[in-house]
C-alpha positions as CSV (number, residue, x, y, z in Angstrom):
1,X,104.4,96.4,98.4
2,X,107.8,97.7,97.4
3,X,109.5,96.1,94.4
4,X,111.7,94.2,96.8
5,X,108.7,92.7,98.6
6,X,108.2,94.8,101.7
7,X,104.8,96.0,102.9
8,X,106.2,98.1,105.6
9,X,109.6,99.7,106.3
10,X,111.7,99.0,109.4
11,X,110.7,100.2,112.9
12,X,106.9,100.0,112.7
13,X,105.3,101.8,115.6
14,X,101.9,103.4,116.4
15,X,103.4,106.8,115.5
16,X,104.9,105.3,112.2
17,X,102.4,102.6,111.2
18,X,104.2,101.7,107.9
19,X,107.7,102.0,109.3
20,X,110.5,104.2,108.1
21,X,109.7,105.2,104.5
22,X,106.8,102.9,104.4
23,X,104.2,105.6,103.8
24,X,105.6,106.0,100.3
25,X,104.1,102.6,99.5
26,X,100.7,104.3,99.4
27,X,101.6,107.5,97.5
28,X,99.6,106.0,94.6
29,X,96.5,106.0,96.9
30,X,96.9,109.2,98.9
31,X,99.4,111.6,97.2
32,X,99.8,111.0,93.4
33,X,96.6,109.2,92.6
34,X,95.3,108.9,89.0
35,X,92.0,107.9,87.5
36,X,93.2,104.4,87.1
37,X,94.4,104.2,90.7
38,X,91.0,105.4,91.8
39,X,89.3,102.8,89.6
40,X,91.4,100.1,91.2
41,X,90.2,101.2,94.7
42,X,86.6,101.7,93.5
43,X,86.5,98.1,92.1
44,X,87.8,96.7,95.3
45,X,85.3,98.5,97.4
46,X,82.4,97.7,95.1
47,X,83.1,94.0,95.0
48,X,83.9,93.5,98.7
49,X,81.3,92.9,101.4
50,X,83.6,92.4,104.4
51,X,87.3,92.8,105.3
52,X,89.6,90.7,107.5
53,X,92.7,92.3,109.2
54,X,95.1,91.3,111.8
55,X,95.3,92.8,115.3
56,X,98.6,94.6,114.7
57,X,97.1,96.3,111.6
58,X,94.1,97.3,113.7
59,X,96.3,98.6,116.5
60,X,98.7,100.7,114.4
61,X,96.2,101.8,111.7
62,X,92.7,101.9,113.1
63,X,93.5,103.0,116.6
64,X,96.3,105.4,115.7
65,X,95.5,106.7,112.2
66,X,91.7,106.6,112.1
67,X,91.3,107.1,115.9
68,X,88.9,104.2,116.4
69,X,86.6,104.9,113.4
70,X,86.3,102.5,110.6
71,X,87.6,103.6,107.2
72,X,85.6,100.6,105.6
73,X,82.2,100.8,104.0
74,X,81.4,97.2,105.2
75,X,81.9,95.0,108.3
76,X,85.5,94.4,109.4
77,X,86.8,91.4,111.3
78,X,89.9,91.6,113.4
79,X,91.9,88.4,114.1
80,X,93.1,88.5,117.7
81,X,94.0,86.3,120.6
82,X,91.7,88.1,123.0
83,X,89.0,90.7,122.6
84,X,89.6,94.4,122.4
85,X,90.2,96.8,125.2
86,X,88.0,99.4,123.4
87,X,85.0,98.2,121.3
88,X,85.0,99.9,117.9
89,X,81.8,100.3,115.8
90,X,82.0,98.4,112.6
91,X,84.6,95.9,113.9
92,X,84.1,92.3,115.1
93,X,87.0,90.8,117.0
94,X,87.4,87.1,116.3
95,X,89.5,85.0,118.6
96,X,88.8,81.6,117.0
97,X,91.4,81.7,114.2
98,X,91.3,82.4,110.5
99,X,88.6,79.7,109.8
100,X,86.1,81.4,112.1
101,X,87.0,84.9,110.9
102,X,86.5,83.8,107.3
103,X,83.1,82.1,108.1
104,X,81.9,85.2,109.9
105,X,83.1,87.5,107.1
106,X,81.6,85.4,104.3
107,X,78.3,85.5,106.1
108,X,78.5,89.3,106.5
109,X,79.6,89.8,102.9
110,X,76.3,88.4,101.6
111,X,77.8,86.9,98.4
112,X,80.4,89.6,97.8
113,X,84.2,89.1,98.2
114,X,86.0,89.0,101.5
115,X,89.0,91.2,101.4
116,X,92.0,90.0,103.5
117,X,94.1,93.1,103.9
118,X,96.8,92.1,106.3
119,X,99.2,92.7,107.6
120,X,101.8,90.2,106.4
121,X,101.2,87.7,109.2
122,X,97.4,87.6,108.4
123,X,98.0,87.2,104.7
124,X,100.6,84.4,105.3
125,X,98.2,82.5,107.5
126,X,95.5,82.5,104.8
127,X,98.1,81.5,102.2
128,X,99.4,78.6,104.3
129,X,95.8,77.3,104.8
130,X,95.0,77.6,101.1
131,X,92.1,80.0,101.7
132,X,92.9,82.8,99.2
133,X,91.3,82.7,95.7
134,X,93.1,85.7,94.4
135,X,96.1,88.0,95.3
136,X,95.9,91.7,94.4
137,X,99.3,93.2,94.8
138,X,100.0,96.9,94.4
139,X,103.7,97.4,93.7
140,X,105.1,100.8,94.4
141,X,108.3,101.9,92.4
142,X,110.4,101.8,95.5
143,X,113.1,99.6,97.1
144,X,112.8,99.7,100.9
145,X,115.7,97.2,101.5
146,X,114.4,96.4,105.0
147,X,111.1,96.0,106.8
148,X,108.2,93.5,106.8
149,X,108.1,91.1,103.8
150,X,104.7,90.0,102.5
151,X,105.9,86.5,101.5
152,X,108.5,85.8,104.2
153,X,106.6,83.0,105.9
154,X,103.8,81.7,103.8
155,X,104.7,78.0,104.1
156,X,106.9,75.6,102.3
157,X,104.6,74.6,99.5
158,X,104.8,76.0,96.0
159,X,101.8,78.1,95.1
160,X,100.9,78.4,91.4
161,X,99.3,81.7,90.3
162,X,97.7,82.8,87.0
163,X,97.9,86.5,86.1
164,X,94.4,87.9,85.6
165,X,95.1,91.6,85.0
166,X,97.8,94.3,85.3
167,X,97.0,98.0,85.7
168,X,100.1,100.3,85.4
169,X,100.1,103.8,86.7
170,X,103.0,106.1,87.6
171,X,102.6,105.4,91.3
172,X,102.1,101.6,91.2
173,X,101.7,98.5,89.2
174,X,98.5,96.7,90.3
175,X,98.8,93.0,89.6
176,X,95.9,90.6,90.0
177,X,96.6,86.8,90.3
178,X,94.3,83.9,90.7
179,X,95.6,81.3,93.1
180,X,95.5,78.2,90.9
181,X,97.0,75.4,93.0
182,X,98.3,75.1,96.4
183,X,99.5,71.6,97.0
184,X,99.0,70.3,100.5
185,X,97.9,73.5,102.3
186,X,98.6,73.5,106.0
187,X,95.6,72.7,108.3
188,X,93.9,75.7,110.0
């Protein structure tokens, strides 16, 4: 995420999956990675047993960037309104909403964490429903000024967080929060 809260720049397209300038949000991961950055990723991968992503993230990243191959080391669940045109190994397409996706992912994770990676709309749905235990935010030293905000539409209720850990590298500040209290989450 940029310092001003964007997880993608403006004009997201299959040819530009992170929008204009958005690829710089991941320089810490792909360009200027450090030992601490690699440790952040390794910890995420070691503790996760499944991942949930939205259909738009699937369309612009998996179809376009990874050409229908999964970059994940564990099962991936795609939230969608209807099944895929092309079946992709390693992906299960869930049309029954976030509750069904979470139940399937928890079952597949076999006691490990379920990573909800987005995009923004997917994360916002889980926040509104009170279904996130933690938020891990990777803040790139960048102001995008426009694009897709992570916390644009997460509901009207205040959400209390407790900072668990901060890892600072030249390319990102990795902040881990526990979701403490979410009064009156919206029904799924």
